[in-house]
Steps between C-alpha positions, in 0.01 A plus 500: 500500500516136598224292344349160557321275255136417542501119526143473372581652163761465229830672566454781250658837587170686490354256754763561765394632839712726714568403858301804609198379302535146631514610863228765488216425741155587361318768699194275530717237670639761738146603590397140561801451727412812699141383535617162623739658749214703645278197567761232574591635842287432807459874564389563144243221499349600832491864399283413200280267706444769764416764239245276330355391836454856623300593190285191550445575870400861433257397228359234734459749784305737275290207381402407855463841665461741211179691432288409197627802303861389561454156340621606156802379308649850487470537878656160563788590269554841660517346848730217388738751343556700820766269651666465160602864513734407787586145397569534127812718545647209697483287185718753320734538797565127529571478127740795510696395808524124436864504384611702800288347776553138389860555383438363153635805319833341411327210323239717329740761367753238394241319290364831369764773537279759331332615820258730321327196346469343845341820632255502210413134556435567869264787415301290254490197733385708798223665299381162368499343846335803655224498239445131572436597862258766375332232284454292817326798663274536196417127515424523873271797436320315220454194723364716780250660261380157384455391862322824586249436222453135597509518879377848587267559207687813389420655166775433243732800469785406268543818301829685548593780261804415288661830602459405865637148452788621282585768754495239774749280311726796423493611864599154618784492244622838626530364854692195375751720316526727804617199698757423231632854526541483877653153475760596239582825681559340841599141404386383842168320538395598857616860457326536165172356636502738797589798280233421239230488766622768742622783274188534280277468808687774687484726195126437457433584866724807494342638183156440646554704818695792353339747261834585341595137453151418375560703185825315439339170590250537220793454263745289700282267708478176299231355727282802427568530127424130442152533654332662193656225288344230716167689500499538121487880534819609327527846347784676324621654825462168680724332242759778543491460879531122471796535264676746730455283809604189305826667399569590864407167658578256218717658231772640725534191725496274193769704324720515811443132568582394145825696518585327829435155355708576191797633694499326838768243565367150558656325797 
């Protein structure tokens, strides 16, 4: 194998670096690049601003018009998380489809031809960015609780069970990864956004109006199986149902999408 000498050290044989070692891009750098790509575009920046603003507006609305028993940190957080169920998958979709919607695939896969590492970096970057959006919702809820105590004389209610808060974070992460799965599977931003919103909604409605589908929906309706997780009421069966629905709505699209990214010709 061809080798190059490390100019910062003496030219001893055991200090030689292969060309492969010299050109390897650290995974952390790949992740930073993917994060920057997600926020450098106008669409990406405004998407994050809108998500944070919606959480703030919902918390503010509850602060102004909510009943006294609703002015608790947990209630503010629950209300602020409702739009995130729809919006967070878009974070994953935009990360997954960037190379194909913005036609940067040739550059990306030339600089890093091992596409599997790019896929992994996109997953990590999308989860990090999505959790930052969730952190903004938590901050908005905390601010609303402070204002409720100061302006409306509400009793302080800060306590949230760790199981409830952990389940909330895991549920939000699941929706981010679901968006990644749809994005990788379809490789088209508008189509993936429509599919990620429309298909689960249709399935939830269908399983709710049909007795036969309701039994199946208990195991394959991700919106339904995530609810006990967000409520902090998980049981052994609930975990099994969540795992089954996650395989159907996340695992399969993510596997198909990864295969498409690894094998699709870049034009």
